[in-house]
N, C-alpha and C positions, 0 to 999 in steps of 0.2 A: 430471517425476514421469509418472505412468502414470493410464490409469481416467479422464483428461478432469481430472484436477487441475492449477493452473496457481499455483506458488508465488510470491508478488507477493513484490517490496522495494521500499516508498515509502518518500521521503527527503521533508524542506522544508529550505528554504535559504531564508532571510530572505524574499524575496515569493515564492518558485521553490517549485516540486513537482517530482520526479524519479520515475519507478517503473521499476522492471526486473521484468518476466514472463520466469518461465521454463517451459517448455511442452514435455515430450517431447523434450526437448535444444535447442529452439532459443529463443532469448533475443528480446526486445522492450523497445525503450525507446520511453517518455512521459514526456513535461514540459511544464511551463506555466509561468502567472503562478499564484497562488495565488488559487482563487475561478474558476479557469478546469478544473475536474476534473470529468471525466464524472460523470451522477448514479448510475450506480452505485459510483463509486470513492466518489463525496462521501455514499453511505449506507455506505459500509462503515467511513468515517473517525467520522463521526456515532457509529456503534454502539460504536466504539472507544474513541472519548471516554467516553461513555454508560458503559462496562465499567470504565474506569479503564487502557487500555491507552494510550493516547494523551498521553501528558507528555511536556513539553521533554524535551529534554538537557540537562543541568548543565555538559558538556563540550563541545559542539557545535564547531563543525559538523559534521555537521549538526544542525539544529535540534531536529527529532524524526524518530523512525524507526519504522517498520512493519512485521512482517514477515507476511505472512497466507495463507492459501487460500482457491482461489476454484474453481467449477465451470467449465466453457466457455460458460453464460451468465452469468457474472460474478455468482453468488452466492455469499455470504460462505459457508466450510467451516468455516475456524478461523483463529483468530486464534494465530500461533506464536511473537511477542516484540514489545514485551515483555512 
């Protein structure tokens, strides 16, 4: 992505979470136990849940998945899937 836009793929497995961030050709990975997500990520997950985007998958794993875009300050720009 360009223009300071970072694309993120967030997944949940049992009691763990994983996220891959794609930024101008660079890829980074973050993970941990559910409940340990950074505050900015938890806010995005809450918005996704209220908006009906964060639903459990019937045929997981993963148990949940969310693709979204943020700016360099981790402000939500767009939820792209589901």
